[in-house]
Structure formats: C-alpha cells, structure tokens
N, C-alpha and C positions, 0 to 999 in steps of 0.2 A: 321104085320108089330112083329114082333118075333124077342125082342133082344138076338142074335146069344150067351152072356156073362152068359146066365142063365135063357133065355127059354123062356120067359116072351113070353107075346102074346103084343102085343103095337099095341095105336092110334099111328101115324103120325100129331101132332097136329101146329108144323110149325120153323124152319127152323133158329140158329145164327147161322152168323158165319159157323165155319168147324162140325159141332154137329147136333145132329136130336134129339127136344126135342121133346117125346114121354112121355102118358100116358096106361095105362089098361081102355079098353074101359067103355063106359058106367060111366067115371071118376074116380080121382082119384086124386094122388098127379103125379106133370112129374119129369122127369130128363129127364138127356144130355144122350147118343150117338153119337159115331162114326159111319160114316153111314155106313162102314164096316162090322161093329157086327146087322147090320140089312142087316134080310134077308125078301120074300114076304113070307106068311105062304101059306101054301099049302093051296089046291080044300080045303081036307077033315078040318083042321085044323081049318079056315074060318064056312064054315057049320059046324061045333062043340061049337063055340064061340056064333055064331048069325045062326041059323038056318031057312033057308027064303029061292028064287026063289034067281035067279044064277044073276046077273048084270055084263051086258054085258061092260057097261063103271071099273067097279074092272075089268077082265078081261085082261082089250083093257090099263091094264093100271099096269098089274101084265107083257107081252107083255111084254112093254117095259118095266121095271124093267129087268126082265133075259137078253131079248135082248142087251140089256147096260150090266151086268154084262159079257154076256158071250165075248163082245167090253173090259171086261179092263175101260168104262165106269165112273168113281166112278162119276161124275157131275152130271152124268142125271142120274146117279145111287138115289146123295140121289132128285135128281128132280123128279123122280119117288114117292120117299117114300111123299115129300114134296106134286106133283100132291094125294096120295091119302094122305092122311090125310087129305085133305082138299077136297076130294070124297066124305069119308066118315062123315065128320062133315057133308056135307049138300046133299046132295040124300040119309042117313042112321042112320039118328041122334037116 
C-alpha cells in the first residue's frame, strides 16, 4: 500500500474503527491512515520494494481492491487493505 498523503510505502497491520494501522514493510513505528488515503502500490513499486516471484494471492487482493474503488465501496477497500496486510504477514514475512 502507499499512503497518498506522503507517498510512504506501507504494510497494513490492522484496523481500528474507521482508520487503518500501517507501518513500513520490515518493521518500524505504526501510524494510522484514513482508508481513503491508501492506494494499492503498483506492481513496479512492489517489485522494487521486495523483488521476487509474483504472488497470485497478492494480485487477487489487489484486483478486489481496484474493483471496490471503481464501485466507490470504501468498506470493501478497507477490507482489502486489511486482507493484504494479513496476507503479507503470513505469506511474505
């Protein structure tokens, strides 16, 4: 994910109320972001941050987030962000 307010690359850690908790990939201090200020990192941004093979689950989650954004479904956008964070923690530690 990217925090569009400052361009920071971020990993979703969870959700508290209407805000999403994120931190830099690999660790660091968490900060809170409104879901509307998050966007999925592009494929190139992800490759640059963590080169490796493409993950089909990551792509599926990104596609779901893009679909939710196209529909204007902020709840589904947030759900996708949280799902991506959980997936990143479990599949790409």
